[in-house]
N, C-alpha and C positions, 0 to 999 in steps of 0.2 A: 505491498499502500505506499505506507512512505517510509524516507528512508533522515538519518539523523547527524547527525557528530555534536558529540559534547564532549567538553574541555573543564575536564573534575578533579580543582585540585593537581593539575597536570597530568594525571591522566587520561587517554585519553578515549573515547568510548565509541561508538559506532552501532544503529540503532535502525534496527528493522521492526513500524508496525506490523503485524503480519498482518492480521485478523481483529475484528473489535462484533464481538456483540452482543448485547445487553449493556451490563456493568462487571464485562472482563478482559482482556485482552491476552492476544497471544505474540510477546514481541522477539526479538532478538536480538540480541547484546553480543557482538563482539566473536559470533556464533556462534550465543549460546542457547536456544529456546529458553520464553519463560514463559510460565503464564499469571495473570496479574488481572488481579482488581484495578476496575474505575472508579471513582468518585465523581461528585455533581459536577458538572463541568463550570467552568467559568467563563465569562465571555464578557469580550473585550473590545468592545466598537473601533473598528481601524479608525473610524472618519471625523477629525477634532471635531468643537464644536471652538464656532465664533462665540466669544464673551465681551460686548462692548459697554458706554458707558451710553446710560442715555443722549442724542442728541440737545447740550445750550440750548436754546433760542435768547441767547443776553447779547448776540455777535462776536462772543466770546471777549466781554470786555466783562472787568468786574473794576466797582470800586472802593481801594482799602484804606481803612483807620486813615493812614498819612497824609490823605489826599495823592494819596500818586496811581496811577490808571496801569491797571495789568492787564497785556496784552497779551492771550494766552492760543496754542496752532488751533483750530478750529475740526484737526481731520489729521492723524496720520500719516507719515511723509518726508520726507528729507530733505533740507536748508540749501538751496542751488548760491542763495547767494542773502545778503544783508545789505539795506541803499542805505543806512542813514547811519550816524556811528555816537556816543553815547556824548551826552551835548547838546546833540544838534537841534532844535526846532522844526516842529513838524506842525503841520498843519491837520486840519481833518479831511479826512483825502488820501493823504497823501501814502506812499507807496514805504511802506517798511520793510517788507520780506519777501523776496522767492522762493518757491516749496516745491515741490513737486511729494503729488501724494493723487494716487489709481492711475498713471501715467500721466495725467495735467498738471501741466507751473498754475498757482495759483500766482496772488497776490495779496499779503496781507497790509488794509490798510489801515490809515492813526481813525480812532472813533473820536479823536478828541484832540484838541493843539494844546501843547505841548514845549518839553524839553526832556530828551530820548534820555534813559538813566536805566541805571545797569542789563544789556546787551546778555539774557543766559544763554543764545544758542552762536553757532557763524558755521559758516558754508558748509555741508555732507555730514553736520550731526544727525543727527536719523532721531524723530521727535513722533510722540508718542500726545492723543488724543487728550486735547484742554491743558497739556505744561506750559511750563511758562518762558513765552517770546523773547519778554521786556515788557520794561514799564516805565512808560510817559505822567512827566508831576507839571 
């Protein structure tokens, strides 16, 4: 039926499953036949389940107690380029970062006028959804 090779504690085993009936099986290990009793089969799904956080509707912007606005990434992806530097003054709608998500280039735009502080990413970084990109004061 099926053949397997195992290495257990440095010992090699060649195992062939000859026959399976109910809860017993006939197996051959390194040329010697054995009749073994089977326990309940544990089924493991080979298909991974994708678990994502729910999508936020606040346009990836949140007010911080210090008066700064945190700009976060709306989708997971890879940073292509950072278009601003720390200390730069930006107006609402200015492009801040270009990143790739789902094989498309996307721009992160400034939602508020202010000064860029604390840039947390650089070109080539992989980012997750809702990860902090930069702060605008």
